C-alpha positions as CSV (number, residue, x, y, z in Angstrom):
1,M,-62.8,179.0,-0.4
2,N,-59.6,177.6,1.8
3,T,-59.9,175.9,4.5
4,S,-60.6,178.5,6.9
5,D,-63.2,179.7,4.7
6,Y,-65.4,176.3,5.3
7,I,-64.4,176.7,9.2
8,A,-66.0,179.9,9.5
9,I,-68.8,179.4,7.7
10,E,-69.6,176.5,9.9
11,D,-69.0,177.8,13.4
12,Q,-71.0,180.6,11.6
13,F,-74.1,179.1,11.0
14,G,-74.1,175.6,12.0
15,A,-75.0,174.4,15.8
16,R,-71.2,173.2,17.7
17,N,-72.4,169.9,18.9
18,Y,-69.2,168.2,18.1
19,K,-65.7,169.2,17.7
20,P,-63.9,167.8,14.6
21,L,-60.3,167.8,13.5
22,D,-59.5,171.1,11.7
23,V,-59.6,169.7,8.1
24,V,-62.3,169.8,5.5
25,I,-62.7,166.9,3.2
26,E,-64.0,167.2,-0.2
27,R,-62.9,163.5,-1.8
28,G,-62.5,160.0,-0.6
29,E,-61.3,156.8,-2.4
30,G,-61.2,153.4,-0.9
31,V,-58.4,154.1,2.4
32,W,-58.1,157.7,1.2
33,V,-59.5,161.4,1.3
34,W,-58.0,164.7,0.0
35,D,-59.3,168.3,1.8
36,V,-60.1,170.6,0.0
37,E,-56.3,172.3,-0.7
38,G,-55.9,168.7,-2.1
39,K,-53.5,167.2,0.9
40,Q,-54.2,163.9,0.8
41,Y,-55.0,161.6,4.1
42,M,-55.7,158.0,5.4
43,D,-58.3,157.7,7.1
44,L,-58.2,155.8,10.4
45,L,-61.4,156.4,11.6
46,A,-63.5,154.6,9.3
47,A,-66.5,157.3,9.9
48,Y,-67.0,155.4,13.0
49,S,-66.9,151.9,11.5
50,A,-69.5,153.2,8.5
51,V,-66.9,153.0,5.5
52,N,-65.2,149.1,6.2
53,Q,-66.0,148.9,2.6
54,G,-64.1,152.1,1.6
55,H,-65.4,155.6,0.9
56,C,-66.5,155.4,-2.2
57,H,-66.7,151.5,-2.9
58,P,-67.3,151.2,-6.9
59,K,-69.6,148.6,-6.7
60,I,-71.9,150.1,-3.9
61,V,-71.8,153.6,-6.1
62,A,-72.8,152.1,-8.9
63,T,-75.8,150.7,-7.3
64,M,-76.4,153.7,-5.5
65,L,-76.8,155.4,-9.3
66,E,-78.6,152.4,-10.9
67,Q,-81.6,152.2,-8.1
68,A,-81.8,156.1,-6.9
69,P,-83.1,157.6,-10.8
70,R,-85.3,154.2,-10.7
71,L,-87.4,154.4,-7.2
72,A,-85.8,156.0,-4.1
73,L,-88.6,156.1,-1.9
74,T,-92.0,154.3,-1.0
75,S,-93.3,154.8,2.5
76,R,-94.2,151.2,3.8
77,A,-97.7,152.2,2.6
78,F,-96.3,150.2,-0.6
79,R,-94.3,147.4,-1.2
80,N,-90.9,147.6,-3.7
81,D,-89.1,145.5,-5.5
82,K,-85.7,145.5,-3.4
83,L,-86.9,144.9,0.0
84,G,-88.4,140.7,0.4
85,R,-84.0,140.3,-1.7
86,F,-82.9,142.8,1.4
87,Y,-84.8,140.5,4.4
88,E,-83.7,137.0,2.6
89,Y,-80.0,138.2,2.0
90,L,-79.1,139.3,6.0
91,C,-81.2,136.4,7.4
92,E,-78.7,134.1,5.3
93,L,-76.0,135.9,5.9
94,T,-76.7,136.0,9.7
95,G,-78.7,133.2,10.6
96,F,-81.7,135.3,12.0
97,D,-85.3,134.5,11.5
98,K,-86.8,138.1,10.6
99,V,-85.4,141.7,9.6
100,L,-86.8,145.1,11.2
101,P,-85.1,147.5,9.0
102,M,-84.3,151.3,10.1
103,N,-82.5,154.8,9.6
104,T,-80.0,155.1,12.5
105,G,-78.2,153.4,15.0
106,A,-80.3,154.6,17.5
107,E,-83.3,154.2,15.7
108,A,-82.5,150.0,15.7
109,V,-81.7,150.1,19.0
110,E,-85.4,152.3,20.2
111,T,-86.7,149.8,18.4
112,A,-84.8,146.9,20.2
113,I,-86.1,148.2,23.5
114,K,-89.7,148.6,22.4
115,A,-90.1,144.8,21.7
116,A,-88.4,143.8,24.1
117,R,-90.6,145.4,26.8
118,K,-93.3,144.3,24.3
119,W,-92.0,140.4,24.3
120,A,-91.6,141.2,27.9
121,Y,-95.6,142.0,28.9
122,T,-97.0,139.4,26.0
123,V,-94.7,136.9,26.0
124,K,-92.5,136.7,29.1
125,G,-96.4,137.7,31.7
126,V,-93.8,140.5,33.5
127,A,-96.7,143.5,35.3
128,A,-97.7,146.4,33.1
129,D,-94.8,149.1,33.1
130,Q,-92.3,146.7,35.4
131,A,-89.8,145.5,32.4
132,K,-86.6,146.4,33.5
133,I,-83.9,146.6,30.6
134,L,-80.4,146.1,32.0
135,V,-77.2,148.1,30.5
136,F,-73.7,148.9,31.4
137,T,-71.0,152.0,32.6
138,N,-69.2,153.4,29.6
139,N,-72.4,152.9,26.9
140,F,-73.1,154.3,23.3
141,H,-75.8,153.2,22.1
142,G,-77.4,156.4,19.8
143,R,-78.2,160.1,21.1
144,T,-81.9,159.9,21.7
145,T,-83.1,161.4,25.0
146,M,-84.3,157.9,26.4
147,I,-80.7,156.1,25.3
148,V,-78.9,158.9,27.1
149,G,-80.5,158.8,30.2
150,F,-79.0,155.4,30.7
151,S,-75.8,156.5,29.7
152,S,-72.8,156.3,32.7
153,E,-71.7,159.5,30.5
154,P,-72.6,162.6,32.3
155,E,-71.8,164.8,29.3
156,Y,-74.1,162.7,27.1
157,R,-77.4,163.9,30.0
158,D,-76.8,167.4,31.6
159,G,-79.6,168.9,31.1
160,Y,-81.8,166.8,29.3
161,G,-83.6,164.6,31.8
162,P,-86.4,163.8,33.0
163,F,-85.2,160.8,31.6
164,A,-87.6,157.3,30.7
165,P,-87.1,155.2,33.5
166,G,-86.6,151.2,33.2
167,F,-83.1,151.1,32.6
168,E,-80.3,149.9,35.8
169,I,-76.5,150.7,35.0
170,L,-74.2,147.7,35.8
171,P,-70.9,148.0,35.7
172,Y,-69.5,146.9,32.3
173,G,-67.3,143.6,32.4
174,E,-68.7,142.8,35.6
175,F,-70.5,139.2,35.6
176,D,-71.0,139.2,39.5
177,A,-73.6,142.5,39.5
178,V,-75.1,140.7,36.7
179,A,-76.2,137.8,38.1
180,E,-77.7,140.0,41.0
181,A,-79.2,142.1,39.4
182,M,-81.5,139.9,37.6
183,D,-84.9,139.2,39.1
184,E,-88.8,138.4,37.2
185,N,-89.1,141.7,35.4
186,V,-85.8,141.7,33.4
187,A,-86.9,142.0,29.7
188,A,-83.1,142.0,28.4
189,I,-79.4,142.8,28.5
190,L,-78.3,145.6,26.2
191,I,-74.5,145.5,25.9
192,E,-72.1,146.7,23.3
193,P,-69.9,142.9,23.1
194,I,-66.6,145.7,22.6
195,Q,-67.0,149.2,24.1
196,G,-66.3,151.3,20.7
197,E,-66.8,154.9,21.8
198,G,-65.6,153.8,25.4
199,G,-62.7,153.6,24.3
200,I,-62.4,150.2,22.2
201,I,-63.0,148.2,26.3
202,I,-63.4,144.3,25.4
203,P,-64.8,142.4,27.9
204,P,-63.1,139.2,30.2
205,D,-63.0,135.9,27.9
206,G,-66.4,134.1,28.2
207,Y,-68.0,137.1,29.4
208,L,-70.6,137.5,27.1
209,K,-71.0,133.6,26.9
210,K,-71.9,133.7,30.7
211,L,-74.2,136.5,30.0
212,R,-75.9,134.4,27.8
213,Q,-76.4,131.3,30.3
214,L,-78.2,133.6,32.6
215,T,-80.7,135.4,30.1
216,E,-81.3,131.8,29.3
217,E,-81.5,130.7,32.9
218,H,-84.0,133.9,33.5
219,R,-86.0,134.1,29.9
220,A,-84.5,137.2,28.8
221,L,-83.4,138.7,26.4
222,L,-80.0,138.8,24.9
223,M,-79.8,142.2,22.8
224,L,-75.7,143.3,21.4
225,D,-75.2,146.1,20.0
226,E,-72.9,146.1,17.0
227,I,-73.9,149.0,15.1
228,Q,-69.5,149.7,15.6
229,S,-68.5,146.4,16.4
230,G,-70.2,144.4,13.5
231,L,-69.9,143.6,10.0
232,G,-65.9,142.4,9.9
233,R,-64.6,144.7,12.6
234,T,-63.1,143.0,15.2
235,G,-62.2,140.2,12.5
236,K,-65.4,137.8,12.4
237,L,-68.6,139.0,10.9
238,F,-69.8,139.7,14.7
239,A,-68.1,140.3,17.6
240,Y,-69.9,138.3,19.8
241,E,-68.4,135.3,17.2
242,H,-65.4,135.2,18.9
243,E,-67.3,133.7,22.0
244,G,-69.2,131.0,19.9
245,I,-72.8,132.5,21.4
246,R,-75.7,134.0,19.6
247,P,-77.9,136.7,20.8
248,D,-81.6,136.8,20.9
249,V,-81.4,140.6,19.5
250,L,-78.6,141.9,16.9
251,I,-78.5,145.5,16.3
252,V,-76.5,146.3,13.4
253,G,-75.9,149.9,11.0
254,K,-73.3,151.8,9.8
255,A,-71.2,149.7,7.0
256,L,-74.3,148.5,6.6
257,S,-74.2,150.5,4.1
258,G,-70.9,151.2,3.1
259,G,-71.4,154.9,4.2
260,M,-74.0,155.8,1.0
261,Y,-76.8,155.8,3.0
262,P,-78.2,155.4,6.7
263,V,-79.5,151.7,6.6
264,S,-79.7,150.2,10.4
265,A,-81.8,146.8,11.5
266,M,-82.7,145.0,14.1
267,L,-82.8,141.1,13.6
268,A,-84.4,138.4,15.9
269,S,-85.9,135.1,16.5
270,N,-89.0,134.9,15.0
271,E,-90.2,134.9,19.2
272,V,-89.1,138.2,19.3
273,M,-90.0,139.9,16.5
274,D,-93.6,138.3,15.9
275,V,-94.5,140.7,19.0
276,F,-95.0,143.7,16.6
277,R,-98.5,144.2,14.7
278,P,-99.5,146.6,12.6
279,G,-99.5,150.1,13.1
280,Q,-97.1,149.4,16.1
281,H,-93.7,150.7,14.8
282,G,-92.6,151.5,12.0
283,S,-90.5,154.8,10.0
284,T,-91.6,156.2,6.9
285,Y,-87.2,155.8,5.5
286,G,-86.8,152.4,6.8
287,G,-86.5,149.9,4.3
288,N,-86.6,152.3,1.1
289,P,-85.5,150.6,-1.9
290,L,-82.6,153.1,-1.7
291,A,-81.4,151.7,1.1
292,T,-82.7,148.3,0.8
293,A,-80.2,148.0,-3.0
294,V,-77.6,149.5,-1.3
295,A,-76.9,147.6,1.7
296,V,-77.1,144.1,0.0
297,T,-74.6,145.6,-2.3
298,A,-72.7,146.8,0.5
299,L,-72.8,143.3,2.5
300,E,-72.0,141.9,-1.3
301,V,-68.7,142.9,-1.0
302,L,-67.8,142.5,2.6
303,V,-68.3,138.7,1.5
304,E,-67.0,138.6,-1.8
305,E,-63.5,140.5,-1.1
306,A,-62.4,139.3,1.9
307,L,-62.7,141.9,4.3
308,V,-63.0,140.3,7.2
309,E,-60.8,137.9,6.9
310,N,-58.5,141.2,6.2
311,S,-59.6,142.3,9.5
312,A,-58.4,139.4,11.6
313,R,-55.4,139.3,9.8
314,L,-54.0,142.9,9.5
315,G,-55.3,143.7,13.6
316,R,-52.9,141.4,14.5
317,Y,-50.4,142.2,12.9
318,A,-50.4,145.7,13.6
319,M,-51.3,144.7,17.3
320,E,-48.0,142.8,17.1
321,R,-45.9,146.2,16.0
322,L,-47.9,148.4,18.0
323,V,-47.1,146.0,21.1
324,K,-43.0,146.9,20.5
325,L,-43.8,150.7,21.0
326,N,-41.4,152.2,23.6
327,S,-43.1,155.2,24.5
328,P,-43.1,157.3,27.4
329,Y,-47.2,158.0,26.9
330,V,-48.6,155.1,26.6
331,K,-50.8,153.5,29.4
332,E,-52.6,150.0,27.0
333,L,-53.1,148.9,24.5
334,R,-56.9,146.9,23.5
335,G,-57.5,145.3,20.5
336,R,-59.3,143.0,18.5
337,G,-59.7,143.1,14.1
338,L,-59.3,146.4,12.7
339,W,-60.4,148.4,15.8
340,I,-57.4,149.0,18.3
341,G,-57.9,151.5,21.3
342,I,-54.3,153.0,22.3
343,E,-55.3,155.0,25.9
344,L,-52.4,157.7,26.9
345,H,-51.2,158.2,30.7
346,P,-53.2,161.0,32.0
347,E,-50.1,163.1,32.3
348,A,-49.2,162.8,28.4
349,G,-51.6,165.4,28.3
350,G,-55.0,163.9,26.1
351,A,-54.8,162.2,23.1
352,R,-56.2,165.1,20.8
353,R,-53.2,166.5,20.7
354,F,-51.7,163.0,19.0
355,C,-54.5,163.0,16.6
356,E,-53.7,166.6,15.8
357,A,-49.8,165.7,15.1
358,L,-50.6,162.5,12.8
359,Q,-53.1,165.1,11.1
360,H,-50.5,166.9,10.1
361,R,-48.8,163.9,8.8
362,G,-51.4,162.8,6.9
363,V,-53.0,160.6,8.7
364,L,-57.0,161.0,10.4
365,C,-57.7,159.8,13.6
366,K,-59.4,160.5,16.1
367,E,-59.5,160.7,20.5
368,T,-62.3,159.5,22.1
369,H,-63.0,159.4,26.3
370,E,-59.7,162.0,26.5
371,H,-56.8,159.9,26.9
372,V,-57.6,157.2,24.2
373,I,-56.3,157.5,19.9
374,R,-58.8,155.2,18.2
375,I,-58.0,153.3,15.1
376,A,-59.9,151.8,12.9
377,P,-59.3,151.9,9.3
378,P,-61.7,150.8,6.3
379,L,-61.0,147.0,6.1
380,V,-59.9,147.8,2.6
381,I,-56.8,148.8,3.9
382,T,-53.8,147.0,2.2
383,R,-49.9,145.4,4.6
384,E,-48.2,148.3,2.3
385,Q,-50.8,150.8,3.7
386,L,-50.8,149.8,7.2
387,D,-47.5,149.9,7.4
388,W,-47.2,153.1,6.7
389,A,-50.0,154.6,9.4
390,L,-47.7,152.8,11.6
391,E,-45.0,154.3,10.9
392,H,-46.6,157.7,11.5
393,I,-48.5,156.3,14.5
394,E,-45.3,155.1,16.1
395,A,-43.0,158.3,15.4
396,V,-45.3,160.7,17.0
397,L,-46.1,157.8,20.0
398,S,-42.2,158.5,20.9
399,E,-41.7,161.8,19.4
400,S,-39.9,163.9,22.4
401,G,-40.2,161.2,24.8
402,S,-37.5,158.9,26.2
403,G,-37.5,156.7,29.5
404,G,-40.5,154.4,27.7
405,Q,-42.3,151.4,29.3
406,P,-43.9,148.0,27.7
407,V,-47.2,148.7,26.8
408,K,-49.2,146.6,28.5
409,V,-51.5,144.6,26.2
410,L,-55.6,143.8,27.4
411,A,-56.6,141.7,24.3
412,E,-54.8,140.2,21.2
413,A,-56.2,141.0,18.6
414,V,-58.1,138.0,16.9
């Protein structure tokens, strides 16, 4: 079968809840993927940061092949010999007291919401059913009914109500609005330190530090969703490290398994995590031996291959090149580490056509929020490979263009 055959089957039998580029990938290695007709592409999306370690990293694959025939699932009705090591390694790496494993990012976010509410009632002393969680415009925390209920994106919400109460949406990056909203019923602030799906939106310098101070003053939890921004994407292990703070709750996923298996987790202090008692929360697959074995290896790869440092170094280099673009299409450049958003002027005709042009050149990336090209390659990318990709990006954004203006840089990679 060829590309059109595969697309026809998908369109006939699958729900059309995605609009992918029309490339059908059959294998991947490192930063490269190949379609069913043998054409090679460089992946500049990394499965929304799930494959920070590169496609099919040999060490992670070896762990999966070793563990899968031994034991894949016990449920949490019984213990397994891989879970404890996963807990220990992740806590040692991050400095948090405890881990609660789940499968998907959305599950981990829901877990954090449940923890915050239970903490508010059992520890802080908020009156029953009065706990409030502060969230932000342009947020993306997942696709469950509760989560889309506090999204500010109409397309995510339309037709799915009624929604759960208990959330207040505030302008992202505006500290005064948060300070005004704080009261005795606020259980937590839930925020992405950098908004990925929103278009690589970076808040003002010092914003997270102010939120940390505010939550301490009001005895509320600071919960950071680092499902996309974490595990090296921004040139630090976690994006919050750029401001020298520590949240009460950290939510991780995606690259936690190197793209090999659904693994996510909520990390927190003993005070927060100990609100859960047996039977009050769980997941049949959460913490299964196959997942946790894979996750430990995925984390080891990040550390042993210095992928966090590579993200910082090459992210800075990419920004230095892209800022020199003289394009009539580019409005703003935003980035930190190997996570870059190129926002186009509305009159450019949308980011999709540029992503399609890059696809024809053998470069795969994806638009977000209509006008933003998102660049997020696997962190194993080399300087030579990055140069090749940047040449194509620069060419596509300069084609048919004259009279370009200097690119506005909102935040430089660090």
